[in-house]
C-alpha positions in Angstrom: -24.3 3.1 -17.2 -22.5 5.5 -14.8 -21.5 3.8 -11.6 -22.0 5.3 -8.1 -18.6 5.6 -6.5 -17.7 7.6 -3.3 -14.3 8.5 -2.1 -13.9 8.3 1.7 -10.9 8.6 4.0 -10.4 7.1 7.4 -10.1 9.5 10.4 -6.6 10.5 11.5 -5.6 9.5 15.0 -5.1 13.3 15.5 -8.7 14.1 14.6 -9.3 15.9 17.9 -6.7 18.5 16.8 -8.8 19.5 13.8 -9.4 23.2 13.0 -12.4 25.0 14.3 -13.4 28.5 13.1 -17.0 29.4 13.9 -17.6 27.1 16.9 -16.0 26.7 20.4 -13.6 23.8 20.6 -15.1 20.7 22.3 -13.5 17.4 23.3 -13.6 14.9 20.4 -13.8 11.2 21.2 -11.6 9.7 18.4 -12.7 6.1 19.1 -16.4 7.1 18.8 -15.6 9.1 15.6 -14.1 6.0 14.0 -17.3 4.0 14.9 -19.4 6.8 13.4 -17.3 6.9 10.3 -17.7 3.1 9.8 -21.5 3.5 10.1 -21.5 6.4 7.6 -19.5 4.3 5.1 -21.8 1.4 5.6 -24.9 3.6 4.9 -23.4 4.6 1.5 -22.7 0.9 0.7 -26.2 -0.2 1.7 -27.6 2.3 -0.8 -25.6 1.2 -3.8 -22.4 3.2 -3.5 -19.1 1.6 -4.1 -16.8 3.2 -1.5 -13.1 3.8 -2.4 -10.9 4.5 0.5 -8.2 7.1 -0.1 -4.9 6.4 1.6 -5.1 7.8 5.1 -3.1 11.0 6.2 -2.5 10.3 9.8 -0.5 13.6 10.3 -3.4 15.7 8.9 -6.1 16.0 11.6 -8.8 17.2 9.1 -8.1 14.7 6.4 -11.4 12.7 7.0 -13.2 15.7 5.5 -12.2 14.4 2.0 -14.7 16.6 0.2 -12.6 19.6 0.6 -9.7 18.2 -1.5 -11.4 17.8 -4.9 -14.3 19.0 -6.9 -15.8 16.7 -9.6 -17.7 17.9 -12.7 -18.4 15.3 -15.3 -15.2 13.2 -15.5 -12.9 16.1 -14.5 -11.4 16.2 -11.0 -10.3 19.6 -9.9 -7.7 19.2 -7.1 -8.2 22.0 -4.7 -5.8 24.2 -2.8 -7.3 24.4 0.6 -7.6 27.8 2.3 -6.0 26.4 5.5 -2.3 25.8 4.8 -2.2 23.0 7.3 -4.6 21.0 5.0 -2.7 21.3 1.7 -0.9 17.9 2.1 -4.3 16.2 2.1 -4.7 16.6 -1.7 -1.8 14.3 -2.7 -3.5 10.9 -1.9 -6.8 12.2 -3.4 -5.1 13.1 -6.6 -3.7 9.6 -6.9 -7.1 8.1 -6.2 -9.0 10.0 -8.8 -6.2 9.4 -11.4 -6.5 5.7 -10.8 -10.3 6.0 -11.5 -9.5 7.5 -15.0 -10.5 11.0 -14.2 -9.0 13.9 -16.1 -7.1 15.9 -13.4 -6.8 19.7 -13.1 -5.5 21.9 -10.3 -6.1 25.1 -8.4 -2.8 27.1 -8.3 -1.4 29.8 -6.1 -2.7 32.5 -5.3 -6.1 30.7 -5.6 -7.6 28.9 -2.7 -10.6 26.6 -2.9 -12.2 24.1 -0.5 -14.6 21.5 -2.0 -17.0 22.2 0.9 -17.7 25.6 -0.8 -19.0 24.0 -4.0 -22.6 23.0 -4.5 -23.6 21.5 -7.8 -27.2 21.5 -9.0 -27.3 20.1 -12.5 -25.0 22.2 -14.6 -25.1 25.1 -12.1 -22.2 25.3 -9.7 -22.5 27.6 -6.7 -19.2 28.5 -5.1 -19.0 30.0 -1.7 -16.6 33.0 -1.6 -15.6 33.4 2.0 -13.0 32.3 4.6 -11.5 29.3 2.8 -12.1 30.1 -0.9 -10.8 33.3 -2.5 -11.7 35.2 -5.7 -8.8 33.6 -7.6 -10.0 30.2 -6.6 -13.5 30.9 -7.9 -12.0 32.3 -11.1 -9.9 29.1 -11.7 -12.9 26.9 -11.0 -14.8 28.9 -13.6 -12.0 28.5 -16.1 -11.9 24.7 -15.5 -15.6 24.0 -15.7 -17.4 26.6 -17.8 -15.9 25.2 -21.1 -17.5 21.9 -20.1 -21.0 23.4 -19.9 -21.2 24.6 -16.3 -22.6 27.9 -15.1 -20.7 29.1 -12.1 -22.4 31.4 -9.5 -20.3 33.0 -6.7 -22.1 33.2 -3.3 -20.9 35.2 -0.3 -20.2 33.1 2.8 -19.5 34.8 6.2 -21.5 33.0 8.9 -20.3 29.4 8.4 -17.1 27.6 7.4 -18.2 26.6 3.9 -21.2 27.2 1.6 -22.3 23.6 2.2 -22.2 24.2 5.9 -25.2 26.4 5.1 -27.0 24.9 2.2 -27.4 21.7 0.1 -30.0 20.6 -2.4 -32.8 18.1 -2.7 -33.1 15.8 -5.7 -35.4 18.2 -7.5 -32.8 21.0 -7.1 -34.6 22.8 -4.3 -31.9 24.4 -2.0 -32.4 23.8 1.7 -30.8 25.9 4.5 -31.1 27.4 7.9 -31.8 31.1 7.4 -29.6 32.5 10.3 -26.6 30.9 8.6 -27.2 32.3 5.1 -25.9 35.6 3.7 -28.2 35.8 0.7 -30.8 33.0 0.3 -32.4 35.0 -2.5 -29.5 33.9 -4.8 -31.1 30.4 -5.0 -34.1 30.2 -7.4 -35.9 27.5 -5.2 -35.3 27.7 -1.5 -36.7 25.8 1.5 -36.0 27.0 5.0 -35.3 24.1 7.5 -35.6 24.4 11.3 -32.1 23.1 12.4 -28.6 24.1 11.3 -27.5 20.5 10.8 -30.7 19.9 8.8 -29.1 22.0 6.0 -26.9 19.1 5.0 -28.2 16.2 2.9 -26.4 13.6 0.7 -28.4 12.4 -2.2 -28.2 8.6 -2.1 -30.4 8.0 -5.2 -34.0 8.5 -6.1 -35.7 10.3 -3.2 -33.4 8.8 -0.5 -31.4 11.3 1.6 -28.6 10.8 4.1 -28.8 13.2 7.0 -27.3 13.7 10.5 -29.2 12.3 13.4 -29.0 15.7 15.1 -31.7 17.2 12.9 -34.9 15.3 13.8 -37.3 18.1 13.0 -35.8 18.6 9.5 -35.9 14.8 8.9 -39.6 14.9 9.8 -40.2 17.8 7.4 -38.4 16.1 4.5 -40.2 12.8 5.2 -43.5 14.7 5.0 -42.4 16.0 1.6 -42.1 12.4 0.3 -38.4 11.7 0.9 -36.9 8.6 2.5 -34.5 9.8 5.2 -31.5 7.8 6.4 -29.9 9.2 9.5 -26.4 8.7 10.9 -24.9 10.0 14.1 -21.8 12.1 13.3 -21.6 14.1 16.6 -17.8 13.9 16.8 -17.4 15.4 13.3 -20.0 18.1 14.0 -17.8 19.3 16.8 -15.2 20.1 14.1 -17.8 21.9 11.8 -18.1 18.7 9.8 -21.3 17.4 8.2 -22.6 14.4 6.1 -21.4 16.0 2.9 -17.8 16.6 4.0 -17.1 12.9 4.7 -17.2 11.7 1.1 -16.8 12.8 -2.5 -19.6 11.3 -4.6 -18.7 10.5 -8.2 -21.9 10.0 -10.2 -20.7 10.5 -13.8 -17.9 8.0 -14.1 -18.5 4.9 -16.2 -17.7 1.5 -14.8 
């Protein structure tokens, strides 16, 4: 049986210096962020995920957003080349972690750039946001890595948010959820549900019909509960100030065998 593993990475002491692109900079409480990160990790563990802590990168303010450093498909780990040059050192520890887990490792090479937050997988369809942090060469290289394994890769324009998964994620049945004002072309998704809050666009699938969401989207949580989902909420206010969301803080590996 595949085991549920999740890569996580402890926040850097320099977290407050993290990049912001589409929002105004706000003061980040690093102590509170660490408490929120602990609660996030505990929520994963409580719902059956084995968490694997990647070696911290204290000199990389954004390193807690571990999702941006690697994209998993089946047992292949595609090490990214982040669009922000200041984040490229973050991939080293992640590459070591996935190699220890027995993954086959591939890489995005110059001139390609790709952030994992731009990649939304729904079954064998992989949507890739083409925007600020991911370029055409990055999309092309991801396609070359995963299409031979059975994936269908669909490029999606992203201009109103940092990453594709800042705008959309998917429910267990494959329905894509998002906040319309943040989307370039919602019609690209065959099944789409509009949600009332921007932070309600982000869910982590914990298993079955259980979803992990930010506490900042109570109306969306109510909507999804009414649709029959069990919603688990965590406060990630300090990470939201840096354009982070619940998906950014872990890499979920569902297809590795124990």
